[in-house]
N, C-alpha and C positions, 0 to 999 in steps of 0.2 A: 296535538293531544293535550287536553286539559289535565291539571293536577287536582281538580275538585273531586271529592268523593263520589263514587257511583251510587252510593246509598246514603243520602243525607240523614235519614233516621238512624242508621247504625252509627254514623259519625257523631251524631248528637249524643247518643248514649255513651259512647266512648269519651267524648269531650267532657260530659258531666262527671264521669268517673275520674278523669284527670283533674278536674276542678275540685272535686271532693277530696282527692289526695292532697292537693296543694293546701286546701283549707285545714285539713287534718294535721298536716305537717306544721303549719304556723300555730294552730291552737295547742298542739302538744309539745312544742319545741322545748319548753323548760324542763319537761320530764326526761328528756334524753341527754346524752353526753354533749358537751359543748363542741368537742371535736374528737374524731377518732382517726388514728393512723390508717392509711390505705394499705391493705394487705398486698403483698408482692404479686399475688396471682390476679388481683383486680387491676393493679397498675399494668401488668403485662397484658391483660386482656385488651387494652386499648391499642395494641399493636395489630389488631385485626385489619385486614385489607379493605380498600375502598369498596363499599357496597355497589354491586352491579345491578342486581335485581331487587324488586320491591320487598319490603318486609311489612306485614300488617301493623297498623298503628297500635293496636293492643300489645303486640309483642315489643315494639319499640318502647312503649310506656313501661312495660314490665322490666325491660332492660334498664330504663332510667331508675326505677325504684330500687333495683338491686345493686347497680354499679355506680350510680351518680349521686342519688339523694342521700345516702348514708355518709358520704364523705365530703360534705360541704365545709366551708371554712368556719361556720358557726357564728358569724357575726350577728345573726338574729337572736341568738341565745342570750338570756339575761345575764349570764356570767362570762360573756365575751367582753373582756375589759382591757385587752392589751394594746389595742390600736384605736385611733379615733375614727370609728366606723359606726354609722347608724344601724338600726335594726329593721328598717323598712316598715311598712304598714300595709294593712289589708286593702284599704282604698286605693293606694298606689299600685298594689298588685293587680287589682282588677283593671285599673286604668291601663297597665301594660297590655292586658289582653285586648282591651278595646282599641288601643293604638295600633296593635298589630293587625287587627281586623281592618282598620282603615288603611294601614300600610302607606302612610304619607311620606313623601320626601319633603322635608321642611327646609330645604336649601333655598328655594325660591318660588316664584310665581304667586298667583293670587288665590289662596285657599285658606281655610279656617285654621289649620295647624299653625300657620305663621301668625294669625291674629291672636290665638291663644298665647303664643310665646310673647307677643308684644304686650299683652295684658299683664303677664307675669313681670315683664321688665318694668312696666309702669308701677306695679305694686312695690317692687323692690326699690324703685326710684323714690317712692313716697316713704317707704319704711326707713331708708337710710338718709333722707333729707337731701336728695340730689335734685337739681333743677330740671325743668322741662327739656333742656337740651340733651339730657343723658340718654344713653342707649345701653341695653343689656342684651347679652347673647348667651344662650345656653350652650354649654360645652361638656366634655366628659367629666371635668373636675378642675380643681384649683391648679394642678400642675400645668394644664393647657392654658387656663385663664392667666396665670402668672407669666407664662411665655408671651402671650398676646399683649399683656401690659408692657412688657419690656420692649417688644417690637413697636408698639405704638409710640412710647416715649422716645425710642431711638429715631423713629421717623420724624417726630416733631422736632427733635434736636438737630437732625442733619438735613431735613428737607425731604419732600416727597420724591425729588429727583433721584435720591439714593436707591429708590426701588429699581431703577434702571442701571445706575452707575456703580452701585455697591458702596462699601464703606471703607475702602482702602485708605489708610492714613488717618482714620478718625481716632481721636484721642479722648474718648468719652470715659467717664467714670460713673459708676453706680454705688450706692452705699446701703448697707443693711447690717444686721447684727449677727453675731455668731450663733444665735439661737434660731435664726431663720431656717425654714425648711430647705432641704437640698434642692427642691425644684427651682428655687430662685437662682441658685448657681447654675443649674442646668439650662435655665431659661437664657442666661447670659451666653452660655456656650452655644445654644441653638440659634441665638440671634445673630451670630457671626462676630459679636464683639469679643467673646472669649471670657473665661472665668477670671483672667488677670485684670479685667476691667471692673471687677466687683471688689469694692473695699469692704471687707468683713471686720466689723468693730467688736471688741469684747463687750461682755455684758457683766453687770454687777451681780451680787448675790440674789437679787430679785429677778435675774435673767432678762432684764430690760436694757436696751441700749441707752447710752449716755448721749443726749442730744448735743452737749457741749463738745464731747470727743468727736461726734460726727461733724459738727461745725469746723472744728480744727482740722480735720482731715480734708474737708472740702476746700478750706482756705489754702492748705498746703498743696493740694493738687492744682488749684488755679495758679499758684505761684510757680509751679513746675510745668505749666503749659497745657495742663489737661482741662477738659470741659466737663464739669459735673452736670449730669442730666437727669438723674433718677435717685429718689429716696424711697426705700421700701421699708415700711413699718409693719409690725406684727400685731395682729389681734388674735391672740391665742397661739402661743408657740407650741410646737409639736411635743417637746419634752415635758413641760410642766403647765402649759397654758398661760404663760405670762403675756401681758399686753403692754406694748410700748406706750410712752407718752405721746399719743397721736396728735394732740393739739399742739404741742411744742414742735413735733416733727413737721406738722403742716406749715406752721409759721417759718420754720427753718427752710423748708423746700420752696415756699413762696419767695422768701428773701433771696435765695440763691438761684432762682429761676429754674428749679428742678421739678420734674414731674413727681407727684407724690402718690405712690401706689401702696395699698394696704393689702397684705395677705391675711384675709379674714376667713380662711377655709372653714373654720367652725365658729370662731369667736365673734365674727361679725353679727351673728344672730343673738347676741346679748341685747341687741337693739330691741328685741321682742319682750324683754323682761323688765318691767318698770323699775324693780328694786335693784337691777344690775346694769341698767342702760348706761349709767355714768361711767362705767368701766371703759366704754368705747367712745367717750367724748372726743370729738375731733374727727370721727369717721366721716362725718358729713362734709369735711373739707378736703377729702381725698380726691385726686384726679381719676382714680380708678380703684375698684375693690374686687378681689377674687373671693368667692365663697362657694360653699358646697351645700346643696339641698340634701344630699345623701348622708350628711352627718347629723347635726342636731335636729333639723326639721324632719328627719326619718323618711325621706323619699327613697324608694328602692333605687339601687344602683343602676346606671350612673346618672348624675345630674349636678353639674356645677354651672357657675355663671360668672362672666366678667361684666361689671357694670362700670361704664365710662361716663364721666361728667360731660365731656364734649364729644357727642356722637359723630360730629364732622371729622374730628381727628382720627377716630376709629375707622371711618369710611375712607379717609385719605390714605390709610395704611393698607387696607385690604381690597377695596373695590377695584374690579377689572371689568370693563365693558367689552365683551366679545360678541361676535355675531350670533353664536348659538345661545347666548343669554340675553338676547335683545329684549327690551321692554316695549310693550305696546300700550296704547291708551285704552284699548278694550280687550276683553277676553282673558283667558287663563294666564297669558304672559304679561298682565298688568300688575298693579299692586304697589307701584313706586319702588322704593328701596327694598331689597331682599336680604335675608340673613347672610347669604354668601358675600354681600358687600361689606360685612363687618367681622369676618373671620376666615379661617382657612378652608372650611369644609363646604362643598356643594352638596354632597350626599349626607343628609342629616335625618335621623329618624324623628318620630313625633315624641321626643323626650319631654316636651312641655306638658303633655296630658297628665302624666303621673304627678308632676309638680302641681298642676292646676287642681287635680282632684284632692291632693293632700291639703293644699291651702284652703280650698273651698269647704272640704268635709270637716276638717278639725278646727279651722280658724286660727289666726295668729296668736290669740290669747291663750288657747289650750296648748299650742306648741311652745309658747313661752313658759308655761307652767312646767312642761316636761324638762325644758332646759334648766329651770330653777331647781327642780327635783334632782337632776343629775349632779348639780353643784352641791346640794345638800348631802348627797350620797358620799361625795369625796370628803366632805367635812366629817361625816360619820366615820369613814375609814380612818381619817387623821386622828380622831379621838380614840379609836380602837388601838391604833399604833401607839399613841402616846401612853396608853394604859397598859401596854404589854412590854415588860422589860426586855424581852427577847427581840423586839422589833425596834427600828429607829427610822424616823423620817430623814430623807436626804435633801428635800427641797420644800420651800413653802407651798402650801396647798391654796392656790388663789382662785381656781375655777373648779374644774371637774376632774383633775388629774392629780394623783398622789403618787410620789416616788419614794420607795422605802426599801429596807432590806432586813433580812434575818441576821441577827448578830452571830458571828462565827469567826473562828481564827482564820479561816480561808473564805472571806465573804464573797469574792467574785465567783469562785468555783461553786460554792454551795448555792448561792442565789440563782445562778444560771441553771443549776440542776433542779432546784425547786420549781422554777417556772416550767421546765420541760416535764417534770413529774406531773404537775397539775394538768398540763395540756394533754399528755398521753393517757392520764387516767380519766379524762373527760370531765373533770370536776370544774375546771375553770380555764380561761385562756388569758392570763396576764401576759405582758411582754417584758423585755429588758431594755434599758437604756443606760447611758452613763451620765452621772451628775458629778461634776468636778473630778472626773477620772474614775469614780467609784461605780461599779456595776449596781444598778438599781432594779428592783421589781417595779414595773409601772402599771398602774391601774387607771384607765381612762373611762369615765362613766359617760357614755353617749346614748346607750340603748334605753328607750322608754319603758322596757319591761323589767329593768333591774330594780330590786327592792333592797331595803336594809337587811333583810334576811339573806339575800345573796352576798352582800358585803361581808356579813358575819361568817357565812359559810366559807368564803375565800380566806378570811383571816384565820379561821380555825384550821382549815386544810393546810395553810402555810406553816402554822405553828406545829401541827402534827407531823408534817413531812420534815420540817427543819430539825425537829428533835431527833429524828432518826439519823441525822448526820453528826450528832454529838460523839 
């Protein structure tokens, strides 16, 4: 029995209505609340039993518009500023539809979905100044990309044989800063090395790691019988957007025979902005970079990439040649190396198409201007904060993130309440973090739709809400 519609004309009419709803949603998103709490009855309605019999597509769509669409997370809204999440784009949205129509498995074999991904990898190789030996693989995001980098570095340090023998007795050490994303620590855990093998170094007031302190830690570990194997630098920390001294870390890693990996989840794309590119000097010397297209480049979720300078090292870590994945000189089973040879997934969707559409349609220059604008918005917020006696900055504003608080005798309690107040009212969605132990309101400007008027509206709302706690 086929699942295709018995009446294609009726399906076409319904599909057009669904597409119109999607376009209307994006076009009008700024007019609605950023986020709204899900009513208890809506949440409870998802306890419905497994559907046994068919439901007309129009009814399912109606159900979507009443139970799902109103309660999204809000990251496409211009006043969603709490987390480093892009706002998507309409070209990428349409690409998702087209990719679903093709329904390709991009894990292997010889077909165009894989060629599109290879082209994107070559574009990124050129953007970040990597050699022709480099290889890029699209993944869900930087969390997975960072884990892959740790595993590749581990395999290079211990030898390919450890894929069979394991790592019992290995005394490896990796090094990063206290400002690194938690996924770096989790990558160490999932690699089998354990979090104790990660040396976390303190940061200065600028939230950057001190290369001299890292060098001293490496020398101390060598003296105690450990083998340093990995240095992880940050290009845009999650709290304030700090960027480590990548050039000095690259020199240190090379001198100590360590793999140099950069977590550039969003900050790596400063390479697209001529006036900001110097901030990530040294990125071209990394052995690998993790970055997300679904952040600053605004590709719809999810789309991350790991770019590795030595593609052979990546293949040595992941490739497994088994009978059911045999390669042929001719036919669909051709194509040489496959994506499955460079990462953990065999079943992979056509994630590359929305990235390809976004890069082709907007161009890297326009995307770079969006990035520059978001950094300018953070500076605008910083000026507003400095001009308001009731507000105070808690960290330097170096990129697109500002951390501050409303002055109060009970600052932690009140600022946490302010963030929840704004979220529940649908006015804005900032988040909280801690800066030197103090709870801060965190605004991260990633969305291409955000304007100075949105920034001002957020400040005004915080001031108005904060005064009610006096």
